[in-house]
LOMAR-545576 format. One record per residue (C-alpha): residue number from 0; residue in one letter; x, y, z. Coordinates in steps of 0.1 Angstrom, whole numbers, padded with zeros to 4 digits. Layout:
(atom NUM; A; (X; Y; Z))
...
***
This chain:
(atom 0; X; (0445; 0817; 1021))
(atom 1; X; (0459; 0839; 0997))
(atom 2; X; (0496; 0844; 0999))
(atom 3; X; (0504; 0881; 1002))
(atom 4; X; (0525; 0893; 0969))
(atom 5; X; (0545; 0915; 0992))
(atom 6; X; (0556; 0889; 1016))
(atom 7; X; (0569; 0870; 0985))
(atom 8; X; (0591; 0900; 0972))
(atom 9; X; (0606; 0904; 1005))
(atom 10; X; (0614; 0866; 1005))
(atom 11; X; (0629; 0869; 0972))
(atom 12; X; (0649; 0896; 0982))
(atom 13; X; (0662; 0881; 1011))
(atom 14; X; (0672; 0855; 0993))
(atom 15; X; (0691; 0872; 0968))
(atom 16; X; (0709; 0894; 0998))
(atom 17; X; (0717; 0863; 1014))
(atom 18; X; (0733; 0848; 0981))
(atom 19; X; (0751; 0880; 0973))
(atom 20; X; (0767; 0879; 1009))
(atom 21; X; (0783; 0844; 1000))
(atom 22; X; (0798; 0854; 0971))
(atom 23; X; (0836; 0846; 0975))
(atom 24; X; (0864; 0864; 0964))
(atom 25; X; (0889; 0842; 0937))
(atom 26; X; (0925; 0842; 0947))
(atom 27; X; (0956; 0824; 0934))
(atom 28; X; (0962; 0805; 0964))
(atom 29; X; (0949; 0796; 0999))
(atom 30; X; (0967; 0781; 1025))
(atom 31; X; (0949; 0763; 1052))
(atom 32; X; (0951; 0739; 1081))
(atom 33; X; (0984; 0751; 1088))
(atom 34; X; (1007; 0768; 1118))
(atom 35; X; (1014; 0802; 1105))
(atom 36; X; (1041; 0823; 1126))
(atom 37; X; (1031; 0856; 1111))
(atom 38; X; (1064; 0873; 1130))
(atom 39; X; (1043; 0905; 1132))
(atom 40; X; (1044; 0926; 1159))
(atom 41; X; (1022; 0903; 1182))
(atom 42; X; (1040; 0873; 1169))
(atom 43; X; (1003; 0858; 1164))
(atom 44; X; (1001; 0823; 1152))
(atom 45; X; (0972; 0817; 1123))
(atom 46; X; (0955; 0788; 1104))
(atom 47; X; (0952; 0801; 1069))
(atom 48; X; (0964; 0829; 1044))
(atom 49; X; (0951; 0840; 1009))
(atom 50; X; (0971; 0849; 0981))
(atom 51; X; (0965; 0869; 0950))
(atom 52; X; (0988; 0886; 0926))
(atom 53; X; (1020; 0880; 0948))
(atom 54; X; (1007; 0891; 0982))
(atom 55; X; (0989; 0883; 1011))
(atom 56; X; (0955; 0894; 1009))
(atom 57; X; (0938; 0878; 1041))
(atom 58; X; (0948; 0857; 1069))
(atom 59; X; (0932; 0844; 1097))
(atom 60; X; (0911; 0810; 1106))
(atom 61; X; (0904; 0785; 1083))
(atom 62; X; (0866; 0793; 1087))
(atom 63; X; (0872; 0829; 1081))
(atom 64; X; (0893; 0825; 1049))
(atom 65; X; (0874; 0795; 1035))
(atom 66; X; (0841; 0819; 1037))
(atom 67; X; (0857; 0848; 1023))
(atom 68; X; (0878; 0834; 0994))
(atom 69; X; (0881; 0808; 0969))
(atom 70; X; (0909; 0792; 0946))
(atom 71; X; (0918; 0763; 0922))
(atom 72; X; (0949; 0762; 0943))
(atom 73; X; (0944; 0752; 0977))
(atom 74; X; (0974; 0739; 0998))
(atom 75; X; (0962; 0716; 1028))
(atom 76; X; (0997; 0717; 1052))
(atom 77; X; (0980; 0691; 1077))
(atom 78; X; (0993; 0711; 1105))
(atom 79; X; (1029; 0718; 1090))
(atom 80; X; (1044; 0754; 1096))
(atom 81; X; (1046; 0781; 1077))
(atom 82; X; (1074; 0808; 1085))
(atom 83; X; (1080; 0841; 1066))
(atom 84; X; (1110; 0835; 1041))
(atom 85; X; (1145; 0841; 1058))
(atom 86; X; (1167; 0874; 1048))
(atom 87; X; (1206; 0868; 1048))
(atom 88; X; (1215; 0901; 1059))
(atom 89; X; (1251; 0894; 1054))
(atom 90; X; (1263; 0876; 1028))
(atom 91; X; (1289; 0881; 0996))
(atom 92; X; (1265; 0864; 0971))
(atom 93; X; (1283; 0867; 0938))
(atom 94; X; (1316; 0855; 0952))
(atom 95; X; (1297; 0826; 0967))
(atom 96; X; (1283; 0820; 0928))
(atom 97; X; (1320; 0821; 0918))
(atom 98; X; (1330; 0795; 0938))
(atom 99; X; (1304; 0770; 0927))
(atom 100; X; (1326; 0766; 0900))
(atom 101; X; (1354; 0757; 0921))
(atom 102; X; (1364; 0719; 0930))
(atom 103; X; (1348; 0710; 0962))
(atom 104; X; (1372; 0692; 0985))
(atom 105; X; (1350; 0689; 1016))
(atom 106; X; (1348; 0648; 1011))
(atom 107; X; (1387; 0645; 1003))
(atom 108; X; (1402; 0625; 1030))
(atom 109; X; (1436; 0616; 1012))
(atom 110; X; (1461; 0629; 0989))
(atom 111; X; (1452; 0607; 0960))
(atom 112; X; (1416; 0618; 0963))
(atom 113; X; (1426; 0654; 0962))
(atom 114; X; (1448; 0646; 0933))
(atom 115; X; (1418; 0629; 0913))
(atom 116; X; (1398; 0656; 0916))
(atom 117; X; (1421; 0679; 0903))
(atom 118; X; (1430; 0657; 0874))
(atom 119; X; (1393; 0651; 0865))
(atom 120; X; (1389; 0691; 0864))
(atom 121; X; (1418; 0696; 0844))
(atom 122; X; (1408; 0669; 0818))
(atom 123; X; (1375; 0684; 0814))
(atom 124; X; (1384; 0721; 0816))
(atom 125; X; (1416; 0723; 0796))
(atom 126; X; (1431; 0755; 0798))
(atom 127; X; (1418; 0767; 0827))
(atom 128; X; (1432; 0776; 0864))
(atom 129; X; (1426; 0749; 0890))
(atom 130; X; (1407; 0763; 0916))
(atom 131; X; (1393; 0742; 0946))
(atom 132; X; (1380; 0749; 0981))
(atom 133; X; (1369; 0735; 1016))
(atom 134; X; (1402; 0714; 1019))
(atom 135; X; (1394; 0709; 1061))
(atom 136; X; (1428; 0698; 1067))
(atom 137; X; (1456; 0725; 1084))
(atom 138; X; (1489; 0726; 1075))
(atom 139; X; (1515; 0713; 1084))
(atom 140; X; (1510; 0688; 1106))
(atom 141; X; (1475; 0674; 1099))
(atom 142; X; (1474; 0685; 1063))
(atom 143; X; (1473; 0655; 1039))
(atom 144; X; (1492; 0672; 1012))
(atom 145; X; (1528; 0682; 1029))
(atom 146; X; (1537; 0710; 1004))
(atom 147; X; (1532; 0720; 0965))
(atom 148; X; (1561; 0697; 0953))
(atom 149; X; (1535; 0667; 0940))
(atom 150; X; (1510; 0694; 0925))
(atom 151; X; (1543; 0714; 0907))
(atom 152; X; (1549; 0680; 0892))
(atom 153; X; (1516; 0670; 0881))
(atom 154; X; (1503; 0703; 0868))
(atom 155; X; (1530; 0723; 0858))
(atom 156; X; (1526; 0754; 0842))
(atom 157; X; (1489; 0754; 0850))
(atom 158; X; (1481; 0777; 0882))
(atom 159; X; (1465; 0759; 0911))
(atom 160; X; (1451; 0775; 0943))
(atom 161; X; (1434; 0755; 0972))
(atom 162; X; (1418; 0771; 0999))
(atom 163; X; (1399; 0771; 1028))
(atom 164; X; (1375; 0785; 1044))
(atom 165; X; (1375; 0825; 1050))
(atom 166; X; (1412; 0820; 1035))
(atom 167; X; (1427; 0812; 1066))
(atom 168; X; (1454; 0795; 1046))
(atom 169; X; (1458; 0781; 1010))
(atom 170; X; (1480; 0760; 0991))
(atom 171; X; (1495; 0772; 0956))
(atom 172; X; (1517; 0757; 0930))
(atom 173; X; (1547; 0777; 0918))
(atom 174; X; (1528; 0785; 0886))
(atom 175; X; (1501; 0802; 0908))
(atom 176; X; (1528; 0819; 0931))
(atom 177; X; (1541; 0834; 0899))
(atom 178; X; (1509; 0845; 0886))
(atom 179; X; (1501; 0861; 0916))
(atom 180; X; (1531; 0882; 0922))
(atom 181; X; (1539; 0865; 0954))
(atom 182; X; (1579; 0868; 0960))
(atom 183; X; (1575; 0860; 0996))
(atom 184; X; (1556; 0832; 0995))
(atom 185; X; (1569; 0802; 1017))
(atom 186; X; (1588; 0776; 0999))
(atom 187; X; (1560; 0745; 1006))
(atom 188; X; (1532; 0771; 0989))
(atom 189; X; (1513; 0777; 1024))
(atom 190; X; (1498; 0811; 1023))
(atom 191; X; (1484; 0823; 1051))
(atom 192; X; (1459; 0853; 1058))
(atom 193; X; (1468; 0882; 1037))
(atom 194; X; (1489; 0865; 1012))
(atom 195; X; (1461; 0837; 1005))
(atom 196; X; (1433; 0865; 1003))
(atom 197; X; (1456; 0885; 0982))
(atom 198; X; (1463; 0852; 0957))
(atom 199; X; (1426; 0848; 0956))
(atom 200; X; (1422; 0883; 0942))
(atom 201; X; (1443; 0872; 0911))
(atom 202; X; (1417; 0843; 0900))
(atom 203; X; (1403; 0849; 0868))
(atom 204; X; (1369; 0862; 0865))
(atom 205; X; (1343; 0840; 0849))
(atom 206; X; (1326; 0853; 0816))
(atom 207; X; (1294; 0868; 0821))
(atom 208; X; (1276; 0839; 0806))
(atom 209; X; (1292; 0816; 0829))
(atom 210; X; (1285; 0839; 0860))
(atom 211; X; (1248; 0843; 0847))
(atom 212; X; (1247; 0802; 0851))
(atom 213; X; (1268; 0803; 0885))
(atom 214; X; (1245; 0829; 0897))
(atom 215; X; (1214; 0807; 0887))
(atom 216; X; (1230; 0779; 0905))
(atom 217; X; (1232; 0800; 0936))
(atom 218; X; (1198; 0812; 0939))
(atom 219; X; (1186; 0777; 0934))
(atom 220; X; (1208; 0767; 0964))
(atom 221; X; (1195; 0800; 0984))
(atom 222; X; (1155; 0786; 0977))
(atom 223; X; (1164; 0750; 0987))
(atom 224; X; (1173; 0763; 1021))
(atom 225; X; (1142; 0790; 1027))
(atom 226; X; (1161; 0821; 1015))
(atom 227; X; (1142; 0847; 0999))
(atom 228; X; (1161; 0880; 1003))
(atom 229; X; (1201; 0879; 1001))
(atom 230; X; (1225; 0904; 1006))
(atom 231; X; (1259; 0909; 0982))
(atom 232; X; (1282; 0927; 1006))
(atom 233; X; (1308; 0941; 0984))
(atom 234; X; (1296; 0944; 0953))
(atom 235; X; (1318; 0954; 0923))
(atom 236; X; (1304; 0977; 0895))
(atom 237; X; (1305; 0951; 0871))
(atom 238; X; (1283; 0928; 0891))
(atom 239; X; (1258; 0953; 0899))
(atom 240; X; (1254; 0956; 0860))
(atom 241; X; (1252; 0918; 0857))
(atom 242; X; (1227; 0914; 0884))
(atom 243; X; (1204; 0940; 0866))
(atom 244; X; (1208; 0928; 0830))
(atom 245; X; (1198; 0889; 0849))
(atom 246; X; (1164; 0906; 0863))
(atom 247; X; (1159; 0926; 0830))
(atom 248; X; (1158; 0893; 0813))
(atom 249; X; (1140; 0871; 0836))
(atom 250; X; (1170; 0850; 0842))
(atom 251; X; (1172; 0856; 0881))
(atom 252; X; (1142; 0863; 0904))
(atom 253; X; (1157; 0860; 0941))
(atom 254; X; (1159; 0897; 0955))
(atom 255; X; (1193; 0913; 0961))
(atom 256; X; (1200; 0938; 0985))
(atom 257; X; (1236; 0954; 0970))
(atom 258; X; (1259; 0966; 0995))
(atom 259; X; (1286; 0984; 0972))
(atom 260; X; (1321; 0985; 0973))
(atom 261; X; (1334; 1017; 0975))
(atom 262; X; (1351; 1018; 0939))
(atom 263; X; (1359; 1048; 0918))
(atom 264; X; (1331; 1030; 0892))
(atom 265; X; (1306; 1027; 0920))
(atom 266; X; (1315; 1063; 0934))
(atom 267; X; (1307; 1077; 0900))
(atom 268; X; (1279; 1056; 0888))
(atom 269; X; (1259; 1051; 0919))
(atom 270; X; (1268; 1064; 0955))
(atom 271; X; (1274; 1100; 0942))
(atom 272; X; (1240; 1098; 0925))
(atom 273; X; (1209; 1089; 0942))
(atom 274; X; (1199; 1052; 0957))
(atom 275; X; (1181; 1025; 0934))
(atom 276; X; (1154; 1004; 0950))
(atom 277; X; (1126; 0981; 0929))
(atom 278; X; (1112; 0949; 0941))
(atom 279; X; (1139; 0929; 0933))
(atom 280; X; (1175; 0949; 0935))
(atom 281; X; (1181; 0973; 0957))
(atom 282; X; (1214; 0994; 0953))
(atom 283; X; (1208; 1018; 0988))
(atom 284; X; (1240; 1010; 1007))
(atom 285; X; (1278; 1011; 1003))
(atom 286; X; (1301; 0988; 1026))
(atom 287; X; (1337; 0987; 1039))
(atom 288; X; (1358; 0964; 1060))
(atom 289; X; (1384; 0981; 1081))
(atom 290; X; (1404; 0951; 1100))
(atom 291; X; (1405; 0915; 1097))
(atom 292; X; (1400; 0881; 1116))
(atom 293; X; (1406; 0879; 1152))
(atom 294; X; (1421; 0843; 1152))
(atom 295; X; (1444; 0855; 1124))
(atom 296; X; (1457; 0886; 1147))
(atom 297; X; (1443; 0909; 1121))
(atom 298; X; (1416; 0925; 1142))
(atom 299; X; (1424; 0962; 1155))
(atom 300; X; (1419; 0958; 1192))
(atom 301; X; (1422; 0981; 1223))
(atom 302; X; (1445; 0961; 1236))
(atom 303; X; (1464; 0928; 1230))
(atom 304; X; (1453; 0893; 1237))
(atom 305; X; (1462; 0870; 1265))
(atom 306; X; (1490; 0858; 1250))
(atom 307; X; (1505; 0894; 1237))
(atom 308; X; (1499; 0888; 1198))
(atom 309; X; (1502; 0922; 1181))
(atom 310; X; (1472; 0933; 1163))
(atom 311; X; (1461; 0939; 1129))
(atom 312; X; (1462; 0972; 1108))
(atom 313; X; (1434; 0995; 1097))
(atom 314; X; (1427; 0988; 1062))
(atom 315; X; (1416; 1022; 1056))
(atom 316; X; (1427; 1059; 1074))
(atom 317; X; (1402; 1072; 1095))
(atom 318; X; (1402; 1104; 1073))
(atom 319; X; (1393; 1081; 1042))
(atom 320; X; (1365; 1064; 1065))
(atom 321; X; (1351; 1098; 1073))
(atom 322; X; (1349; 1114; 1042))
(atom 323; X; (1332; 1079; 1029))
(atom 324; X; (1308; 1082; 1053))
(atom 325; X; (1301; 1116; 1044))
(atom 326; X; (1295; 1108; 1010))
(atom 327; X; (1271; 1081; 1018))
(atom 328; X; (1254; 1107; 1042))
(atom 329; X; (1249; 1136; 1016))
(atom 330; X; (1237; 1114; 0991))
(atom 331; X; (1209; 1090; 1013))
(atom 332; X; (1231; 1057; 1011))
(atom 333; X; (1232; 1034; 1040))
(atom 334; X; (1266; 1030; 1051))
(atom 335; X; (1277; 0994; 1065))
(atom 336; X; (1314; 0991; 1080))
(atom 337; X; (1329; 0959; 1088))
(atom 338; X; (1344; 0956; 1122))
(atom 339; X; (1357; 0929; 1140))
(atom 340; X; (1380; 0943; 1166))
(atom 341; X; (1368; 0966; 1196))
(atom 342; X; (1390; 0994; 1185))
(atom 343; X; (1380; 0995; 1147))
(atom 344; X; (1344; 0994; 1161))
(atom 345; X; (1352; 1021; 1182))
(atom 346; X; (1367; 1042; 1152))
(atom 347; X; (1331; 1031; 1129))
(atom 348; X; (1309; 1041; 1157))
(atom 349; X; (1324; 1075; 1167))
(atom 350; X; (1328; 1081; 1128))
(atom 351; X; (1291; 1078; 1127))
(atom 352; X; (1285; 1099; 1157))
(atom 353; X; (1303; 1128; 1141))
(atom 354; X; (1281; 1126; 1108))
(atom 355; X; (1243; 1111; 1120))
(atom 356; X; (1219; 1132; 1140))
(atom 357; X; (1205; 1115; 1171))
(atom 358; X; (1175; 1091; 1168))
(atom 359; X; (1176; 1091; 1129))
(atom 360; X; (1162; 1067; 1106))
(atom 361; X; (1190; 1062; 1082))
(atom 362; X; (1200; 1029; 1096))
(atom 363; X; (1236; 1026; 1092))
(atom 364; X; (1250; 0994; 1104))
(atom 365; X; (1282; 0976; 1119))
(atom 366; X; (1289; 0943; 1104))
(atom 367; X; (1309; 0915; 1112))
(atom 368; X; (1303; 0926; 1148))
(atom 369; X; (1321; 0906; 1171))
(atom 370; X; (1340; 0927; 1201))
(atom 371; X; (1323; 0959; 1213))
(atom 372; X; (1335; 0977; 1245))
(atom 373; X; (1310; 0984; 1269))
(atom 374; X; (1318; 1017; 1267))
(atom 375; X; (1307; 1020; 1231))
(atom 376; X; (1274; 1005; 1235))
(atom 377; X; (1255; 1033; 1238))
(atom 378; X; (1261; 1045; 1199))
(atom 379; X; (1236; 1017; 1189))
(atom 380; X; (1207; 1030; 1205))
(atom 381; X; (1216; 1069; 1204))
(atom 382; X; (1221; 1070; 1165))
(atom 383; X; (1199; 1039; 1157))
(atom 384; X; (1228; 1017; 1143))
(atom 385; X; (1219; 0985; 1134))
(atom 386; X; (1242; 0956; 1146))
(atom 387; X; (1250; 0927; 1120))
(atom 388; X; (1263; 0895; 1133))
(atom 389; X; (1272; 0864; 1118))
(atom 390; X; (1260; 0839; 1143))
(atom 391; X; (1279; 0808; 1132))
(atom 392; X; (1310; 0828; 1138))
(atom 393; X; (1307; 0821; 1176))
(atom 394; X; (1315; 0787; 1169))
(atom 395; X; (1340; 0792; 1147))
(atom 396; X; (1358; 0814; 1172))
(atom 397; X; (1349; 0800; 1205))
(atom 398; X; (1379; 0780; 1211))
(atom 399; X; (1401; 0806; 1199))
(atom 400; X; (1386; 0831; 1225))
(atom 401; X; (1384; 0806; 1253))
(atom 402; X; (1426; 0801; 1246))
(atom 403; X; (1434; 0837; 1240))
(atom 404; X; (1410; 0865; 1254))
(atom 405; X; (1412; 0877; 1292))
(atom 406; X; (1385; 0882; 1316))
(atom 407; X; (1374; 0915; 1303))
(atom 408; X; (1376; 0903; 1263))
(atom 409; X; (1355; 0875; 1270))
(atom 410; X; (1328; 0897; 1285))
(atom 411; X; (1323; 0915; 1252))
(atom 412; X; (1326; 0893; 1225))
(atom 413; X; (1295; 0887; 1209))
(atom 414; X; (1274; 0904; 1231))
(atom 415; X; (1241; 0899; 1213))
(atom 416; X; (1215; 0905; 1240))
(atom 417; X; (1232; 0937; 1252))
(atom 418; X; (1229; 0949; 1218))
(atom 419; X; (1194; 0942; 1213))
(atom 420; X; (1187; 0961; 1247))
(atom 421; X; (1199; 0994; 1226))
(atom 422; X; (1173; 0996; 1200))
(atom 423; X; (1156; 0960; 1202))
(atom 424; X; (1172; 0950; 1165))
(atom 425; X; (1197; 0927; 1156))
(atom 426; X; (1204; 0913; 1118))
(atom 427; X; (1219; 0878; 1113))
(atom 428; X; (1240; 0867; 1079))
(atom 429; X; (1253; 0837; 1068))
(atom 430; X; (1291; 0855; 1054))
(atom 431; X; (1286; 0827; 1027))
(atom 432; X; (1307; 0816; 1010))
(atom 433; X; (1331; 0821; 1043))
(atom 434; X; (1304; 0804; 1061))
(atom 435; X; (1274; 0778; 1065))
(atom 436; X; (1244; 0795; 1038))
(atom 437; X; (1218; 0774; 1061))
(atom 438; X; (1195; 0795; 1082))
(atom 439; X; (1188; 0767; 1104))
(atom 440; X; (1225; 0765; 1114))
(atom 441; X; (1224; 0800; 1120))
(atom 442; X; (1195; 0801; 1140))
(atom 443; X; (1208; 0772; 1160))
(atom 444; X; (1239; 0791; 1167))
(atom 445; X; (1223; 0822; 1177))
(atom 446; X; (1202; 0802; 1204))
(atom 447; X; (1232; 0783; 1217))
(atom 448; X; (1258; 0803; 1230))
(atom 449; X; (1275; 0787; 1259))
(atom 450; X; (1270; 0808; 1294))
(atom 451; X; (1295; 0831; 1306))
(atom 452; X; (1304; 0861; 1326))
(atom 453; X; (1292; 0891; 1311))
(atom 454; X; (1290; 0927; 1322))
(atom 455; X; (1254; 0927; 1331))
(atom 456; X; (1255; 0885; 1339))
(atom 457; X; (1230; 0878; 1313))
(atom 458; X; (1232; 0848; 1287))
(atom 459; X; (1241; 0865; 1256))
(atom 460; X; (1224; 0837; 1232))
(atom 461; X; (1191; 0849; 1216))
(atom 462; X; (1160; 0838; 1220))
(atom 463; X; (1140; 0817; 1195))
(atom 464; X; (1117; 0848; 1187))
(atom 465; X; (1147; 0869; 1183))
(atom 466; X; (1166; 0847; 1164))
(atom 467; X; (1137; 0842; 1140))
(atom 468; X; (1132; 0880; 1138))
(atom 469; X; (1169; 0888; 1131))
(atom 470; X; (1164; 0865; 1101))
(atom 471; X; (1129; 0880; 1090))
(atom 472; X; (1115; 0908; 1099))
(atom 473; X; (1146; 0926; 1114))
(atom 474; X; (1166; 0916; 1081))
(atom 475; X; (1136; 0934; 1062))
(atom 476; X; (1138; 0965; 1084))
(atom 477; X; (1176; 0967; 1080))
(atom 478; X; (1169; 0969; 1039))
(atom 479; X; (1142; 0995; 1041))
(atom 480; X; (1118; 0967; 1033))
(atom 481; X; (1099; 0960; 1066))
(atom 482; X; (1070; 0971; 1046))
(atom 483; X; (1067; 0946; 1022))
(atom 484; X; (1086; 0916; 1035))
(atom 485; X; (1099; 0901; 1065))
(atom 486; X; (1061; 0890; 1081))
(atom 487; X; (1032; 0872; 1070))
(atom 488; X; (1008; 0903; 1068))
(atom 489; X; (0980; 0917; 1048))
(atom 490; X; (1002; 0938; 1015))
(atom 491; X; (1032; 0919; 1022))
(atom 492; X; (1050; 0896; 0993))
(atom 493; X; (1042; 0861; 0996))
(atom 494; X; (1076; 0854; 1006))
(atom 495; X; (1076; 0822; 1027))
(atom 496; X; (1087; 0787; 1037))
(atom 497; X; (1071; 0751; 1051))
(atom 498; X; (1087; 0731; 1072))
(atom 499; X; (1075; 0699; 1093))
(atom 500; X; (1087; 0711; 1124))
(atom 501; X; (1081; 0742; 1151))
(atom 502; X; (1114; 0756; 1147))
(atom 503; X; (1108; 0779; 1179))
(atom 504; X; (1102; 0750; 1201))
(atom 505; X; (1118; 0719; 1189))
(atom 506; X; (1152; 0703; 1207))
(atom 507; X; (1178; 0733; 1195))
(atom 508; X; (1209; 0709; 1185))
(atom 509; X; (1184; 0689; 1158))
(atom 510; X; (1176; 0725; 1141))
(atom 511; X; (1205; 0724; 1117))
(atom 512; X; (1191; 0689; 1102))
(atom 513; X; (1158; 0703; 1096))
(atom 514; X; (1148; 0704; 1058))
(atom 515; X; (1126; 0732; 1039))
(atom 516; X; (1096; 0716; 1023))
(atom 517; X; (1089; 0742; 1003))
(atom 518; X; (1096; 0778; 0995))
(atom 519; X; (1078; 0804; 0978))
(atom 520; X; (1086; 0837; 0967))
(atom 521; X; (1062; 0862; 0955))
(atom 522; X; (1032; 0835; 0961))
(atom 523; X; (1053; 0812; 0935))
(atom 524; X; (1065; 0776; 0943))
(atom 525; X; (1104; 0781; 0936))
(atom 526; X; (1113; 0746; 0955))
***
């Protein structure tokens, strides 16, 4: 029987068509055999993702991605977990970088150990001021250094400054006290609260070359813990210029969201002009802290605490705050006001309410939020105000609050769930260098508030999903960047971390020990 040529042509055409359908697209990287928490609207979990030119081009099952894409780089994770890169929404990144050059006394257990570290620094850095951090002992009874007399004798005219986290207290030798102009310093050299911060302002600024190296170290530390976007709250004009130059020369890759301090130079060069937004550096916001810490009685409260301790004072007048907020509004800048006490929060919220339209998309923030009156909760929902919290502050302040707050105040402090009920969004930050940089510690703190009585009798701790969102997609939203990062979705930057455990279901007290195995920024491995 003779073969029909028409049938042969049809068969060849079908074969060619089938071969064309099987042609796979070349991409830079394929992740497979993973548990990828996308943190998208449905919080879906998928097996595989394809990445090209720094962005996710597809997510789905292994079979689906394998049928559509091919790559010379295939990452078989063998069941490990992938999460979006973490976004630190409240940090002092440049200050953290500066402090990496300081002596770390965290492991010092005796005065001799401290003196040895200080002496070694002086030997290797002749002529430089001696600055040390993280001495964990508290004066006067529990401190391994009783006063500054030994430091005066050993170091003479070289200024020495030793401080603890948050500048709760510091120890300065006589040369440092003189350099800082602290005529009213205590005889033993201990500085508390405001005096410690005042002295810290006098510390020499590193040269730009030195600071560039320190910023590189700080970037590495962020990548090591899975942070792929960081905030610099209170950015100076000089630091904005330095960050921009580091990006221009390729010496810095970590995206920075700069929240400017309202200095004259920043007002003139940025805030009174237009916001700046690039893939790496965003200059869209201005921030100011208007009160201080609860435990140092520097927060501005509606009432005294249970011991009748006096409140702090506002760091800015209401008129000046109003004018600053109006300037930010007029020029399209996001406003971020740091307020810890409930009276300071009320002032900021009412100031916002007098300027913002209802249900706006300007995303103004209240930062460092500790205490909020039940009566003031409504402002967050009415004006789409974002609450910005540092969950680890709960642990730092828990004992003080237990000892000093009355029943009413205890109901209103760290009310994260009630804030979430206003606009379904809350952002978390490290407050580094005044808190831990680790997102795992932040996640644990967010999920582990003790049970306590509140106005609506609900637990204030975040669920694992909420805590994760506060460090990813909600953080991206607070930076006007939710279309580009914060979740693993097609078209977004391929910023993600790989860990060996499921951080949403594991035993929570073990969270701080979880190690980030790999970190990727824009599809490139950076850890």
